[in-house]
C-alpha positions as CSV (number, residue, x, y, z in Angstrom):
1,M,-19.3,-5.1,-0.1
2,N,-21.0,-8.4,-1.0
3,F,-21.8,-11.4,1.2
4,F,-19.0,-13.5,-0.2
5,T,-16.4,-10.8,0.4
6,Q,-17.5,-10.6,4.1
7,L,-17.7,-14.4,4.4
8,F,-14.2,-15.2,2.9
9,N,-12.4,-12.0,3.8
10,P,-13.7,-10.8,7.2
11,Q,-11.0,-8.2,7.5
12,Y,-12.2,-6.5,4.3
13,I,-9.7,-4.1,2.9
14,T,-10.7,-1.2,0.5
15,Q,-9.1,-1.6,-2.9
16,L,-8.2,1.8,-4.4
17,E,-7.7,2.6,-8.1
18,A,-4.4,4.2,-9.0
19,S,-6.3,7.4,-9.9
20,Q,-7.8,7.5,-6.4
21,V,-4.5,7.1,-4.7
22,S,-3.0,9.8,-6.9
23,A,-5.8,12.2,-5.9
24,M,-5.3,11.4,-2.2
25,L,-1.6,12.2,-2.6
26,A,-2.5,15.7,-3.9
27,K,-4.3,16.5,-0.7
28,K,-3.3,17.0,2.9
29,P,-2.9,15.1,5.0
30,K,-1.4,12.6,2.5
31,P,-1.8,8.9,3.3
32,Y,1.2,7.0,4.5
33,L,2.4,4.9,1.5
34,L,3.8,1.6,2.5
35,D,5.6,-0.3,-0.2
36,V,6.0,-4.0,0.8
37,R,8.0,-5.2,-2.2
38,T,11.7,-6.2,-2.1
39,P,14.4,-3.5,-2.1
40,D,15.3,-4.5,-5.7
41,E,11.7,-4.0,-6.9
42,Y,11.5,-0.7,-5.0
43,K,14.7,0.6,-6.7
44,Q,13.3,-0.2,-10.1
45,G,10.4,2.2,-9.5
46,H,8.2,3.3,-6.7
47,I,5.7,6.0,-5.8
48,N,7.5,9.1,-4.6
49,G,7.2,9.2,-0.8
50,A,6.5,5.5,-0.3
51,E,8.3,3.9,2.6
52,L,9.8,0.5,1.9
53,I,9.2,-2.2,4.5
54,P,9.3,-5.6,2.7
55,I,6.4,-7.9,3.6
56,D,8.6,-10.3,5.4
57,E,9.8,-7.6,7.8
58,L,6.4,-6.0,8.4
59,S,5.6,-7.8,11.6
60,T,8.9,-6.8,13.3
61,K,8.7,-3.1,12.1
62,M,5.0,-2.5,12.5
63,G,5.5,-0.9,15.9
64,R,7.3,2.1,14.4
65,L,4.3,3.0,12.1
66,P,2.1,5.8,13.2
67,K,-1.4,4.6,14.2
68,G,-3.2,8.0,13.5
69,R,-2.5,8.0,9.8
70,E,-4.4,6.5,6.9
71,F,-2.3,3.9,5.1
72,V,-2.2,2.7,1.5
73,C,-0.2,-0.5,0.9
74,V,1.6,-1.0,-2.4
75,C,3.3,-4.0,-4.1
76,A,3.8,-5.1,-7.7
77,S,0.4,-6.6,-8.4
78,G,-1.7,-6.0,-5.3
79,S,-1.4,-9.4,-3.7
80,R,1.4,-8.9,-1.1
81,S,0.0,-5.5,-0.3
82,S,-3.4,-6.9,0.3
83,M,-1.8,-9.3,2.8
84,A,0.0,-6.4,4.5
85,A,-3.1,-4.3,4.6
86,R,-5.0,-7.1,6.3
87,Q,-2.2,-7.5,8.8
88,L,-2.2,-3.8,9.6
89,G,-6.0,-3.7,9.8
90,T,-6.0,-6.4,12.4
91,Q,-3.7,-4.2,14.5
92,G,-6.1,-1.2,14.3
93,Y,-4.5,0.7,11.4
94,K,-6.8,2.5,8.9
95,V,-5.6,0.9,5.7
96,S,-6.4,0.5,2.0
97,N,-4.7,-1.3,-0.8
98,L,-3.5,-0.1,-4.2
99,K,-5.5,-2.3,-6.6
100,G,-3.3,-3.9,-9.2
101,G,-0.2,-2.5,-7.4
102,M,2.6,-0.7,-9.3
103,S,1.7,-2.4,-12.5
104,Y,-1.7,-0.6,-12.6
105,W,0.0,2.6,-11.3
106,V,2.5,2.5,-14.3
107,R,-0.3,1.6,-16.7
108,A,-2.3,4.7,-15.6
109,G,0.7,6.8,-16.6
110,L,1.4,8.0,-13.1
111,P,4.9,9.2,-12.0
112,V,7.4,6.7,-10.8
113,K,10.6,7.5,-8.9
114,M,13.7,5.3,-9.5
115,G,16.4,4.3,-6.9
116,M,16.1,4.2,-3.1
117,A,14.4,7.0,-1.2
118,K,16.7,9.5,0.5
């Protein structure tokens, strides 16, 4: 991490490539995938196993998230998920961000599940 990252982003969040997240999901324990997009975006395609909590609901629903797990935040491009990751990080969660969001995930040819999670 460079000086400017520390200076302008004191709550530094690790940015993970899609391939890194995919590899993490193949191992146990799997990280907790937190998708912070809107329900409509989520329905159009999400990573299998990702829980949907839209960014505007995160502060009110954060208490139900398990503190002992590693989290990876996901959105469309990586912007909203970075904000969510910083928010979780300030509350003591171990959290990373999917760099480039779902657009990079899809571009990498990784699987996408359509519809709402069951």
